[in-house]
C-alpha positions in Angstrom: 0.0 0.0 0.0 1.4 3.4 -0.9 2.2 6.0 1.7 -0.4 8.3 0.2 -3.2 5.7 0.5 -2.2 4.8 4.1 -2.2 8.6 4.9 -5.7 8.9 3.4 -7.1 5.9 5.2 -5.6 7.2 8.5 -7.2 10.6 7.9 -10.6 9.0 7.3 -10.3 6.8 10.4 -9.2 9.9 12.5 -12.2 11.9 11.2 -14.6 9.0 11.9 -13.3 8.5 15.4 -13.3 12.3 16.1 -16.9 12.6 14.9 -18.0 9.6 17.0 -16.5 11.4 20.1 -18.2 14.8 19.6 -21.4 14.9 21.5 -24.4 15.8 19.4 -27.1 17.7 21.3 -30.4 16.0 21.2 -33.1 17.5 19.1 -36.0 18.7 21.2 -39.5 19.7 20.4 -40.8 22.5 22.5 -43.8 21.5 24.6 -47.2 22.4 23.1 -48.8 25.7 24.2 -52.0 25.7 26.2 -53.9 26.9 23.1 -52.4 24.0 21.0 -53.5 21.5 23.7 -57.1 22.8 23.6 -57.1 22.7 19.8 -55.8 19.1 19.8 -58.5 18.1 22.3 -61.1 19.6 20.0 -59.8 17.8 16.9 -59.8 14.5 18.9 -63.4 15.2 20.1 -64.6 16.0 16.6 -63.0 12.7 15.4 -64.9 10.9 18.1 -68.1 12.6 17.0 -67.4 11.7 13.4 -67.1 8.1 14.5 -70.5 8.2 16.1 -71.9 10.0 13.0 -70.5 7.4 10.6 -72.0 4.6 12.7 -75.4 6.0 13.5 -76.0 8.8 11.1 -76.2 11.5 13.7 -74.0 13.4 16.2 -74.3 12.7 20.0 -74.0 15.1 22.9 -74.2 12.3 25.5 -71.3 12.4 27.8 -71.5 8.6 28.5 -71.4 7.8 24.8 -68.5 10.1 24.1 -66.5 8.9 27.2 -66.8 5.4 25.9 -65.2 6.4 22.6 -62.5 8.6 23.9 -62.1 8.6 27.7 -58.9 10.8 27.5 -61.0 13.9 27.0 -62.8 15.9 29.7 -66.3 15.5 28.2 -69.0 17.6 29.9 -66.5 19.6 32.0 -63.8 21.4 30.1 -65.1 20.0 26.7 -68.6 21.2 25.9 -70.6 19.5 23.2 -73.9 20.7 21.6 -75.8 19.1 18.8 -78.4 20.6 16.4 -80.1 19.8 13.2 -78.6 20.2 9.7 -81.4 19.7 7.2 -84.5 18.5 8.9 -85.8 18.5 12.5 -84.3 15.7 14.6 -81.5 14.8 12.2 -78.7 15.8 14.6 -76.5 16.6 11.7 -74.7 19.6 13.4 -72.2 19.4 16.2 -70.2 22.1 18.0 -67.5 21.5 20.6 -65.7 24.1 22.6 -63.0 24.2 25.2 -61.3 27.0 27.1 -57.5 26.9 27.0 -55.6 27.6 30.3 -54.5 30.7 28.5 -58.1 32.0 28.8 -58.9 31.7 25.1 -62.0 29.6 24.2 -61.7 27.6 21.0 -64.5 25.9 19.1 -64.9 23.5 16.3 -68.1 22.7 14.5 -69.2 20.3 11.8 -72.2 20.5 9.6 -72.8 17.1 8.0 -75.2 18.0 5.2 -76.8 20.9 3.4 -75.6 24.1 1.7 -72.9 24.9 4.2 -71.7 21.4 5.0 -68.2 21.4 6.3 -65.9 22.0 9.3 -65.6 25.4 11.0 -63.3 26.8 13.7 -63.8 29.7 16.1 -62.5 31.5 19.1 -65.9 31.7 20.8 -68.1 29.3 22.8 -70.5 27.3 20.8 -74.1 28.7 20.3 -76.6 27.1 22.7 -78.6 25.8 19.7 -76.2 25.1 16.8 -77.5 25.5 13.3 -75.7 25.1 10.0 -75.5 28.9 9.6 -74.4 29.9 13.1 -71.7 27.1 12.9 -70.5 28.2 9.5 -70.2 31.8 11.0 -67.4 30.5 13.2 -65.0 30.7 10.3 -62.5 28.5 8.5 -59.5 28.8 10.8 -58.5 29.5 14.4 
């Protein structure tokens, strides 16, 4: 083996050993903010409501039903759920959920299952006492 090749191999080994000894700081993700925690809770709650809607054809404001689907959420206490009608009386095709963050901001998420304004809506206000397609759509399209 030539001197040059031995020198190159020695340099590569030295660099590899040196890089193995240099501590690399761990990458850390900052903890979620209180507002982000509330928003994640609302998204999880809406997913649980969507599960009920897919199975039964309607949303459900029953704390017991929702606790059975996702017991990690504070149904009926921090997390408020109201259900209304989307197209016809008694169809329970509108759901609105709200939660107050520990920062003091109230976030809401609503879903209209059918009709002219069907979709998902987001707000920074408490849900209306009687949700309808139009007052849920008025929440807006982003937090």
